[in-house]
Structures are given as C-alpha cells and as structure tokens.
N, C-alpha and C positions, 0 to 999 in steps of 0.2 A: 343912383341915377338911371334914367331910362332914356333911350335914344330911338327916334323914329326916322328911319333912313329911306332915301329915294329908292325907286324900284330898281330891280336887277337890269343891268345893261343887256346882258345876254338874253334874257327873256324878252325885254322890250323890243330889241331889234328883230328878234325871231317872229314875235307875234305881229309887229308891224307889217313885215313882208308877207306872212301867212294871210293876215286879214286883207291886205292889198290884192293878193292873188285869188281870194275867195269869191264865192257866189254869195252876195248879200251884203248887209251893213253890220259892222262889228264896233261896239264901244269898248275902248281900251282905257283902263284906269291905272293910276300909279306908275305910268310910263316914266323912265328916267329922263329928267330934264338936264342934259349934260351936252358938252360939245359933240361927243360921238353920236348921241341919239338925235340931236337936231340936224346934224349932217346926214343921217340916215333918213329922216323925214323929208328934208329938202331935196335929197336925191330922188326919192320916190315921187315927190311932186314934179320934178324935172322930167320924169318919165311919163308924167300924165295921170298918176294916180290921184284919186280924190280923197285928201285927208283934211279933216276940218278939226282944228285944235280948240278944245273947250278951255275953260279956266284952268290954270295950274297944270297938273299932270295927266289930264285926260284928253282923249281925242276920239273922233268918229271917222272910220275908215270904210268908205264905200268901195267894195270889192270890184275887180275888173273881170271876174269870172275866168281867170287863168290867162288872160291876155296882158301883154305889155302895151298900154294904151297908145303911146307915141312911137312911130317907126323911125324917129331920129331924135336924139337928145344929147346934150353935153351934161355929163354926170360927175360931180365933184364928190370924191369919197373922203376928203380931209385926211385925218390920221386914224380913221376908224377901220380896223381890220374887218369887222363884220360887214360894213358897207362895202368895202373893196371886194370882198370874196363873196358874200351872199348876193349882192346885186349883180356882179359879173356874171354868175351862173344863171340867175333867174333871167336876166336879159338875154343871155345866150339861148334860152328856150323861146324867146320871142322871134320877131322878124323885123329886120331894119339895120340901120347903120348907126352906131353910137360911139361917142368919144368919152373916155373915162380918164380922169386925172386925180392926183392925190398929193398930199404933203411930201416933202423930202424924207421925213421920218418914215412915212408909209412906204416910199420907194425903196428903202433899204430893207424892208420886211419881204419874206418870200412870197412869190406869186406864181413861180413857174410851174409847180405842180397842178394848179388849177387851170392855168392857161393851156397846158399840154392835154389835160383831161377834156376841156372843152374843144380843143382843136380835134381830138379824136372822135368828137361827136359831130364834127362838120362845121363848127364855128370858126370863122376866119379872124385873124388878128393881124394888125399892122402896128409895129412898134420898133423904134430905133434901139431900145434899151433892154427889151425883154420884159419890161415892167411898165408902169405909167410914165409919161402919157401914152395911151394906146387907143387905137381905133378897132372896133369890133363890127364885122358884117356877118349877119346871121339869117338863116331861114328856119331855125329851130334846132332842136337836138334830136339825133337819130334814135336814142334809147339803146336797149341790148345790154351787153356785158361791158363793164369798164373797171379797170384796175387802178387804184390810186395809192400813192405813197403817203401815208398819214403820219410820218414820223416827226415832220416839222410842225405841223399845226392841225388840230382837229377841225378847224373851221373849213378846211378844203373839202372834207367829206360832208360836213353839215351843209355846205353850200350846194353840193351835188345833190344830196338827198332832198333838200327843199325844192329845187328846181326839177327834180325828176318827174313829178306827175304831169308836167307840161310837155314832156318829150313825145315824139311821134309813136313810140312803142314802149312797153314796159321796160324798166331799167333794173339791171342788177349791178349793184356797186360793191366791188371787193376792196376793202381798205383794212390794212393790218394796223388797228388802232392801238397804239402802244401808250399814248400819252393823252391826258385830258379826256378820258373816256366818259365821264359824266356829262360833258357837253354834247357828245353824240346822242346819249340817252335823253337829254333834255330835247334835243332837236326831234327825235323820233316820237317822243311823248306828245310834244306840241302838235306835230303833224297829225298824230292820231286824234288830238282834241279838235283839230280843224278838218277832221273828216277823211284822212288818208292813212290807211293802214300799212305799216312797213313790217315786212316779215323777215325773219332771220333763220334761213335753213341751217346755217352753221355761224360760228362766232364772228367771222370777219366779213360775212356776206349779207348784204341788205338788198331785198327785192321790193320794188316800189311800182305800183300799178300806174299806168298812164291815165289817171283819173281825169285830167284836163283842168281841174281847179280844185280849190279847197271849199269848205263850207264855213260861212261866216258864223262868228259866236263872239259874245262879250268876254272880256278877259280882265281880271284884276291882277296885276304884276306884284309878285312878292318882293320884299326888300332886297337889296343888293348884298349877298353873303360875302363877296370879296371885300366890299367896303366895311361890312360888319366886323371883319377880322381885326381892323385897327382899334376898334372901340372895346372889343373883347380883350385885345392884347393890352390896352391901357389899364383895364381892370386887373389883369395879370401881374403887370409890373409894379402897379401902384398899391396893390393889396387891397383894392376896393371892390366894388360890385357894379355891374350894369345890366339892365334888362334891354334886350333888343326886341323892340315891339314887332309883332306880326311876323317874325321869322321863325318857323317851326324847325326843330332839330332833326326830326326823322322824315317828315312828309315833304320836304323841300325838293324842287327840281334841281337845285344848285349843289353840285359836289362840294363846293367851297365851305358849306356848312360843317363838313368834316374837320375843318381847321379847329373848331371848337372841341372836337374829341382829342386833337393834339394837345390843346391847352389842359384838357382833363388829365391826359397822361403826364403832364408836367406839374400836376398837383392842384389845378383849379377845380372848382365844383360847379357842375352844370345842373340846372333845373328847368323844366318846362312849365309855363304857366299859361293855360289856354294855348293860344297860337304863338306866344312869345317865349324867348329863351333868356334865362338869367345866368350870368357868368359871375363867379366869385373867385377872387384871387386866392392863392394857396394859403391854407390854414396855418402852415408853418412860417409863412411870410417869405419862403424862398422857393423859386421855381426849380424843378429837376431837369437836368439835361436829357435829351432824347435823341434817338436815331429814327428818322422818318423818310420813307419814300414818298416824295411829293409830286410824282409824275402826274397824278390825277387832280391835284389841287395846287398847281404850280403858281397861280396868281396870288397865293398866300405865302409863297416861299419867303418873300422879303419880309413880311410881317414876323414870321418865326425867327428869321435871321437877326431882326433887330431887338428881339426880346432875349435871344440866346445868351448874350453877354452877361445878363443878370442872373443866369441859372447857376446851380452848384457844381455842374460838371459840363464837359463839352457836349455840343449838339451837332449831330451830323445830318445833313440834308442831302438826299440822293435823288437820282433820276431827274435831273433839272437841265440837261444839255439843250433841250428845245427852248429854254427861256432866254438863250443868248441872242435869239432873233425876234424879240418882241420890240416894244417901244424903245428899249436900249438893250445892250447885252446885260441883262439883269444880274447874271453871276458876277460879272466884272464890277457893275455899278455897286453892288452890295459890298463886295470884298473892298473896293476902294473907300467907300464911305466908312466902313468899320475900321479899316486901316488909319484913316484920318483921326479916328476917335481912340486910337491906341489899343484896338482889340486885334488879338492874333487870329488869323483865319487861314486854314489850309485849303487851297483850291485845286480841283482837278477839272477836266472837261465837263464832267457829269455830276460833280458833288462839291459841297463845302463842309468843312468842320470848323465850328466857332468855339473858341475857348473862353471860359469865364474871365472876367476882368472888371476893372473899373473904368468905364468909358469916360473920355474927357471931352468937353465941348469943342465943336469945330464947325466950319462952314462946309455944308454937304452939297456936292454938285448932284443935282437930281437927274442929269442927263436929258431933261425935258420929258421925264418919265413919271406919270402921275403916282404910280404905285411905289416908286423909290421915295418921292416926296412925303407921301402918307406914312410909309413905314418908319422913316428916320424921325418923323414928327413925334412918333410914340416914344422914342428914345429922349426927345427933348422935354418930355414930361417929368422924367426923373434925373436927367443929367443936364445941368445948367450950361448955357452957352451954345446950344445947338441952333445953327442958323441954316434954313433951307434955301439954297439958291434957286431962283426960277420957280418958286412955290406956286405960282398961278397955273402951273400944268396940271394941278388937281382938277381943274375944270373939265378935263376930258371925261371924267366919269362922276365927279361930286364936287361942283362948284361951291357948295356950302360947307365943305369938309371942316375948315378951321372954325367956323361958327358953331358947328355941331360939336366939335372936340372941346371948344372953350365952354360951351353950355354944360356939357358933361362933367368937365373937371371943376367948374364953378360950383357944381352941386356936390362936389367932394368925392365923386366917383362912388357914392353911396346910394343904396336904394331909397 
C-alpha cells in the first residue's frame, strides 16, 4: 500500500507565520488542513494578515514586512500549542493591545515560561489565572540577552526565535534545550530559508539579528512525519508494507522521521524510493523489544507504546516526563489504555516499560488527545474489539486519519 499524508503541522504553522511577517508574497502548498492549522490561519487573519486560501491545501500569504497589521485584536488559539505560543511572542513584538483565549485543554498546558520571557522584554500581561484568557499590551520587545527554561516545551524557544528579528535590538536567547531539539533546528532552518540567519556561538545560545522582517518565498510543506508513524507502525504489526509518499528518510526537517529508525531496530526494513520511504514489517514476523530515549521524538512515543505489546521482549521508553503536559498526560493516557487491554506496564515519572502480551479488546479513553486516539487505533488493526472513545479528536491534526487507514488496510498493507 502507499499513503499520501497531509502536510506537517509543525512546518505549516511555522511557514504561515514566517510568510506573514515577510516582505513580499509567498505561495504555500501542502499546508495541513486540520483544526490546529485552521485556527492558526484564522488567528493570523484576526491580526490583520492577508492570507488568501486557494483550493485544497494551498494559500497565498502577502507579508506585512515585519509589522502586526492590527493594533487591537481578539485572538482565538483553540487547542493549538503552536498558535498559543508562536502568535503570543510574534504579537509581543508588535504594538497595541490584544486579547488571547484558548480551549480548556490548552489552558491546562504550560504558558508561564513564555509569558515570563515576554514580560522581561517589556510586554505587559493582564490575566486572572496566569494563562488564557489574557490581555497583552505591548510597544515591542527590547531585545538583548534572555534566558529561557526549555524543559517543558521546545515551542517556547521557537516562539522567541521567530519573533526575535522584530525586536528593537539584536537578541541573544539562552535556552537549555533538553527535549524536542529537532523542532528548534526546524525553526532555525526555516528562519534561514526566509532570510534571517541564526548563529550559535555555543550549544544553548542563539543570536538573532533585528532584521525587521523576513523575506518572502514559496514553500512546499513535506508530509507530517508524526502522522506517518501510525501507518508505518501498522505495517510493522501487520507484517505488511507501506510506502509513505514524499517523506524522505534523511533530508527531512522533521525529527519524527527517526521513529522509522526505531522500527528498523525492531526488525522492520526501510528503503528510500526517490523522495518516498518504504517500510516493511519484520521478516521473522515478530518485532523485537527495544530501549529508546524518545526525548527528541516524543510525539511518536504513543505509537511505539502501542506496538510494544506485540514484540518478543519488553520495550522501555525513556526521557518522556515532558509529555505529561501535552494535550493529555500522555504517559498516564498510554498506561491506562494498555492496562485496559491487559498489558503490563511499569511507569516512572520519566519512563515506561511495556511487557509483551496478548492484548484484549477494550474501550479506550483518548482523553481528547488526537495522538492517543491514532496510536490505539493501530492496536485495533490486529486486536479485535478495540473501540476509541471520542475518536473525532483526530481532527486536531489529521481529520482524514480513519479514511486513510481504511484505504491502506483495504489494500492489504501490501505494496
């Protein structure tokens, strides 16, 4: 089977903002059409940016030359961490008064690190709760040296980096990036592609010139590697094969492509065909248990956890404490789901060990978390009786997920 996936959410929402802050016109293709991406586009429009959607997944962004067009706006961030964090920082570099709000789920996710960083830059906040709803009053960001705690989310650092060229003076961001490092590299690479060079005099220091704006360019977004993990995992547990169209194994901006290397270590075979990647289930018919530090690719932690019960030995997943403050406490969500299916799991604050077993069907509480719903769906391909509660939450990043999965399995998971 082959599967053609929607564009990467992480890249889509970065290039939408970079193009909006650029000088000139950018045509963006294969933008992800999902709840998170649509929230991001609508928020940019509320701020006065000119975005014209073409058919399907393309849009034309007329950049503002580094300005926030409206000096007052009500900005809805929905449940999108990228909208809540990237837009808060970018708007902080503007001038005006802005109201931000988000879903209850987003209100439970950390924001304090970013709010404190922006406040240190001279941005003023009014909030009864320390998170959304909040009102921002700003005359721009001062620039200079700023130190950030990057332990909870790499998005805080990415948000400050993208906004930094709009500051009143050059900015030096010091961030001890321990988790999700590929996302920071994605941010700096895209900033460079949009005309702003980030330099790193040492490992945890980023120096950004106050260039004033970015330079427009057309951009084709590569398929979403986090979403690809479920289809690759399906081939792994079903002993089939799948080709993920237009997702390169090595030249990708997305760290989550490295999940495919984890499957390789479990006995799957990978091959590159032009820009596409083919995954074949293990030749022996049985996956091998592995120990993996998933700090850099934690969005695929749930995918690994849901194929681990079918392996021949225990699988240990480490460096995942930060995923407890995502759309759900993802460690707890996975452990509870596997427990419902009769699988023994040992849990610590920062790791889980999953023992092999024969899963039984169960109703899985997805906790409103798209990645939990998608990961446990893969178990349903080989274990009868798996029911995903609140399955519509997949619309956050891949509304067409179940259609794509059905198409793939109907073609037998074979090439």
